[in-house]
C-alpha positions as CSV (number, residue, x, y, z in Angstrom):
1,M,36.3,0.7,-85.2
2,R,33.7,-1.9,-84.9
3,G,35.9,-3.7,-82.3
4,V,36.1,-0.6,-80.2
5,F,32.4,-0.1,-80.3
6,G,31.9,-3.7,-79.3
7,L,34.2,-3.3,-76.3
8,V,32.4,-0.1,-75.2
9,L,29.1,-1.9,-75.5
10,V,30.2,-4.9,-73.5
11,A,31.7,-2.6,-70.8
12,G,28.5,-0.6,-70.7
13,V,26.4,-3.7,-70.2
14,A,28.7,-4.9,-67.5
15,L,28.5,-1.7,-65.6
16,A,24.8,-1.6,-65.9
17,G,24.5,-5.1,-64.7
18,G,26.8,-4.3,-61.8
19,A,24.7,-1.2,-60.9
20,V,21.5,-3.3,-61.0
21,Y,23.1,-5.9,-58.7
22,L,24.3,-3.3,-56.3
23,A,20.9,-1.5,-56.3
24,Q,19.1,-4.8,-55.6
25,G,21.5,-5.6,-52.7
26,Y,21.0,-2.1,-51.3
27,I,17.2,-2.3,-51.6
28,S,17.2,-5.8,-50.0
29,Q,19.3,-4.5,-47.0
30,T,17.0,-1.5,-46.7
31,E,13.9,-3.7,-46.7
32,Q,15.4,-6.0,-44.1
33,A,16.4,-3.1,-41.9
34,L,12.9,-1.6,-42.2
35,A,11.3,-4.9,-41.3
36,A,13.6,-5.3,-38.3
37,E,12.7,-1.7,-37.2
38,Q,9.0,-2.4,-37.5
39,E,9.3,-5.6,-35.5
40,R,11.3,-3.8,-32.8
41,R,8.7,-1.0,-32.7
42,A,5.9,-3.6,-32.4
43,Q,7.7,-5.1,-29.4
44,I,8.3,-1.7,-27.8
45,G,4.7,-0.6,-28.3
46,E,3.4,2.9,-28.1
47,L,5.7,5.6,-26.7
48,V,4.4,8.5,-24.7
49,E,6.2,11.6,-23.5
50,V,6.0,11.8,-19.7
51,Y,7.6,14.0,-17.0
52,V,10.4,12.7,-14.8
53,V,12.4,14.3,-12.0
54,N,16.0,15.3,-13.1
55,K,17.4,14.9,-9.6
56,P,16.5,13.1,-6.4
57,K,13.6,14.7,-4.5
58,L,12.9,14.1,-0.8
59,Y,9.7,14.3,1.1
60,G,8.5,17.9,1.7
61,E,10.7,19.4,-1.0
62,P,9.0,21.7,-3.6
63,L,8.7,20.5,-7.2
64,T,9.2,23.2,-9.8
65,R,9.5,23.4,-13.5
66,D,13.3,23.3,-13.2
67,D,13.1,19.9,-11.4
68,V,11.5,18.0,-14.2
69,Q,12.1,17.1,-17.8
70,A,10.1,15.2,-20.5
71,V,11.2,11.8,-21.8
72,W,9.7,9.1,-24.0
73,M,8.7,5.9,-22.2
74,Q,6.7,2.8,-23.1
75,A,3.0,3.4,-22.5
76,Q,2.2,-0.2,-21.6
77,F,4.5,-0.2,-18.6
78,L,3.4,3.2,-17.1
79,P,0.9,3.7,-14.3
80,P,-2.3,5.6,-15.4
81,S,-1.6,8.4,-13.0
82,V,1.7,9.5,-14.5
83,F,1.9,13.1,-15.6
84,R,2.2,13.3,-19.4
85,A,3.6,16.1,-21.6
86,A,0.6,15.9,-23.9
87,T,-2.7,15.8,-22.1
88,A,-5.1,16.9,-24.8
89,E,-6.7,13.5,-25.6
90,L,-6.4,11.3,-22.5
91,P,-9.0,8.5,-22.1
92,E,-11.6,9.0,-19.3
93,D,-10.3,6.0,-17.3
94,V,-6.8,7.6,-17.2
95,V,-8.2,11.0,-16.2
96,A,-10.1,9.3,-13.4
97,Q,-6.8,8.3,-11.7
98,F,-5.9,11.9,-11.0
99,P,-7.4,13.8,-8.0
100,D,-10.2,16.1,-9.3
101,G,-9.2,15.3,-12.9
102,D,-6.0,17.5,-12.7
103,V,-3.9,15.8,-15.4
104,T,-1.5,18.8,-16.0
105,L,1.6,18.9,-13.9
106,F,2.1,22.7,-14.3
107,D,-0.8,24.8,-15.5
108,E,-0.2,27.9,-17.6
109,G,0.4,30.9,-15.3
110,E,0.6,28.7,-12.2
111,S,3.2,30.1,-9.8
112,E,2.6,27.8,-6.8
113,P,4.9,24.7,-6.7
114,R,3.8,21.2,-5.9
115,Y,5.4,19.4,-3.0
116,V,6.8,15.9,-2.8
117,V,4.9,13.5,-0.5
118,R,6.9,10.4,-1.5
119,Q,10.6,10.3,-2.1
120,M,11.6,10.1,-5.8
121,E,14.9,9.1,-7.4
122,M,16.5,10.7,-10.5
123,F,14.6,10.0,-13.8
124,E,11.6,8.5,-11.9
125,P,8.2,9.2,-13.5
126,I,6.1,11.7,-11.6
127,L,2.8,10.2,-10.3
128,A,-0.2,12.1,-9.0
129,M,0.0,10.2,-5.7
130,K,3.6,11.4,-5.1
131,V,3.0,15.1,-5.3
132,T,0.5,17.5,-3.8
133,A,-1.8,19.9,-5.7
134,P,-0.2,23.2,-6.6
135,G,0.4,25.3,-3.5
136,E,-0.8,22.5,-1.1
137,P,1.9,21.7,1.5
138,A,3.1,18.2,2.1
139,G,1.7,16.4,5.1
140,L,-0.5,13.6,6.1
141,T,-3.6,15.4,4.8
142,G,-2.3,15.1,1.3
143,Q,-1.7,11.3,1.7
144,L,-5.0,10.2,3.2
145,A,-7.6,8.8,0.8
146,P,-11.1,10.4,0.8
147,G,-13.1,9.4,3.8
148,M,-10.1,8.1,5.8
149,R,-8.5,9.4,9.0
150,A,-5.1,9.3,10.6
151,F,-4.9,7.6,14.0
152,A,-1.7,7.3,16.2
153,I,-1.0,4.0,18.0
154,K,1.5,4.0,20.8
155,V,4.2,1.3,20.3
156,D,7.5,0.1,21.9
157,V,10.2,-2.3,20.8
158,S,8.0,-5.4,21.3
159,S,4.6,-4.1,20.1
160,G,6.2,-2.3,17.1
161,V,7.9,-5.3,15.5
162,S,11.3,-4.3,16.8
163,G,11.4,-1.1,14.9
164,F,11.0,-2.6,11.4
165,L,7.7,-0.7,10.7
166,Q,8.0,1.9,8.0
167,P,5.5,4.2,6.1
168,G,3.8,2.2,3.4
169,D,3.7,-1.1,5.3
170,R,0.5,-2.8,6.4
171,V,-0.1,-4.3,9.8
172,D,-2.6,-6.3,11.7
173,V,-3.7,-4.8,15.1
174,Y,-4.2,-7.0,18.1
175,W,-5.8,-6.0,21.4
176,T,-5.1,-7.6,24.7
177,G,-7.4,-6.9,27.7
178,A,-9.8,-8.3,30.2
179,S,-13.2,-9.8,29.5
180,D,-16.1,-8.2,31.3
181,A,-17.9,-11.6,31.4
182,S,-15.1,-13.9,32.6
183,G,-12.6,-11.4,34.0
184,G,-9.7,-13.2,32.3
185,N,-7.3,-11.7,29.8
186,F,-7.5,-12.5,26.1
187,T,-6.0,-11.3,22.8
188,K,-8.1,-10.5,19.8
189,L,-7.5,-9.3,16.2
190,I,-9.4,-6.1,15.9
191,E,-8.1,-4.6,12.6
192,S,-6.5,-6.3,9.6
193,A,-4.0,-5.0,7.1
194,V,-4.2,-1.3,7.9
195,L,-1.9,1.1,6.1
196,I,0.9,2.9,8.0
197,V,1.2,6.5,6.8
198,A,3.8,7.7,9.3
199,V,6.3,6.4,11.9
200,D,6.9,9.0,14.6
201,Q,7.5,12.2,12.5
202,L,8.6,10.3,9.4
203,A,5.8,10.2,6.8
204,S,7.7,9.2,3.6
205,E,11.3,8.2,3.7
206,R,12.2,4.5,4.2
207,S,15.3,3.5,6.0
208,T,17.3,0.3,5.6
209,G,17.6,-0.5,9.3
210,A,15.4,-0.7,12.3
211,T,14.3,2.4,14.1
212,I,12.6,2.1,17.5
213,A,9.4,4.2,17.2
214,R,7.1,5.5,19.9
215,T,4.0,6.1,17.7
216,V,2.8,4.6,14.5
217,T,0.1,6.5,12.5
218,V,-2.3,4.4,10.4
219,E,-4.9,5.2,7.8
220,V,-8.4,4.1,9.0
221,N,-12.0,5.1,8.6
222,P,-14.0,6.9,11.4
223,E,-15.5,3.6,12.7
224,Q,-12.1,2.1,13.0
225,V,-10.8,5.2,14.8
226,G,-13.5,4.6,17.5
227,R,-12.6,0.9,17.9
228,L,-8.8,1.7,18.1
229,A,-9.4,4.5,20.6
230,Q,-11.5,2.3,22.8
231,A,-9.0,-0.6,22.5
232,Q,-6.1,1.6,23.4
233,A,-7.9,3.0,26.4
234,T,-9.0,-0.3,27.8
235,G,-6.0,-2.6,27.0
236,T,-2.8,-2.8,25.1
237,L,-2.2,-2.9,21.3
238,A,0.3,-4.9,19.4
239,L,1.1,-4.7,15.7
240,S,1.9,-7.6,13.4
241,L,3.7,-6.8,10.0
242,V,1.9,-8.1,6.9
243,G,4.0,-9.3,4.0
244,T,4.2,-7.2,0.8
245,N,2.6,-9.9,-1.4
246,D,0.3,-11.3,1.2
247,E,-3.3,-11.0,0.0
248,V,-4.9,-13.2,2.6
249,A,-7.0,-11.2,5.1
250,A,-6.7,-12.4,8.7
251,S,-10.0,-12.6,10.7
252,G,-11.6,-14.2,13.6
253,V,-8.4,-14.5,15.7
254,Q,-9.1,-14.7,19.5
255,V,-6.8,-16.4,22.0
256,D,-6.9,-16.7,25.8
257,S,-4.7,-18.4,28.4
258,R,-6.5,-21.7,28.0
259,D,-5.5,-21.8,24.3
260,I,-1.9,-21.5,25.3
261,T,-1.8,-23.9,28.3
262,G,-4.3,-26.4,26.8
263,E,-6.5,-26.4,29.9
264,E,-10.1,-27.5,29.4
265,V,-13.0,-25.6,30.9
266,V,-14.6,-27.7,33.7
267,Q,-18.3,-27.3,33.7
268,V,-19.6,-27.3,37.3
269,Q,-23.1,-28.6,37.7
270,A,-25.2,-27.6,40.6
271,V,-26.6,-30.6,42.6
272,E,-30.0,-29.9,44.1
273,Q,-30.0,-30.9,47.7
274,E,-33.0,-32.5,49.4
275,R,-35.0,-30.0,51.4
276,V,-35.0,-30.6,55.2
277,C,-37.7,-29.1,57.4
278,T,-37.3,-28.9,61.2
279,T,-39.1,-27.6,64.3
280,R,-37.5,-26.0,67.3
281,T,-38.3,-26.9,70.9
282,R,-36.8,-25.2,73.9
283,K,-36.0,-27.5,76.8
284,G,-34.7,-25.4,79.6
285,G,-31.7,-23.6,78.3
286,E,-31.3,-25.7,75.1
287,V,-33.0,-25.4,71.8
288,V,-33.6,-28.8,70.1
289,E,-34.3,-29.0,66.3
290,T,-36.5,-32.0,65.3
291,P,-36.9,-33.0,61.6
292,I,-40.5,-33.0,60.4
293,P,-42.1,-33.6,57.0
294,C,-42.2,-30.5,54.8
295,T,-45.8,-29.5,54.2
296,D,-45.3,-26.9,51.4
């Protein structure tokens, strides 16, 4: 009987030891998984719920509640002007990125849709700059920054960079005309890195090929409008495409024919001639001039 009791005791201790070992292994695995999850969350950072479009949207199309859905994204990689699902406690610097502080994509009871002013692909976050205010139609007026104006420049295949200009590009504007002082033609940079908001009637979509345009509409301030209008009326304008990552502003560019041919300007100096005084004497039918000293 004592032998049976001893065997039961040994078996019980063995089972208890095995259970403790298994429990320790499980706890260790759980702690490792928890630590890995915390490290992964630290790498990901804060997640916020934002609105994205659930299908491609083209310029001018209405944006309704059925066109959007909420998804979680990393806050550190989102632009400040993205529409969020929760807008109760947004920082002031984030609210300042939205026109008139309108941080809500669809207000309660709002029946008017927003309109797309820049093409969006499926699951692309919705930014304030890519849609109009509720009920406001899409157009250039919705794309212009406060205080800026739209001005159309006539172009052709040569002055329009062979048709490679598209909305969103920036260009330098050169004027070629005659100088009122010298009468000769010269070329001068009159505007640097102005934003193109439309090419012909295309104000948003970008194509992969070249399209020969007849007009390019740029965003400029009222003073620049006056300069461009005067330049277009008195000479010809040519556009030069600025690189996407080019942050160097061009200035002070002025070229005439002498800069191309290398000719030097010859300064002509006037030589003062000696004054000669004469007196006229008539002899018969002839008039004879005789040099005399000048008295004055």
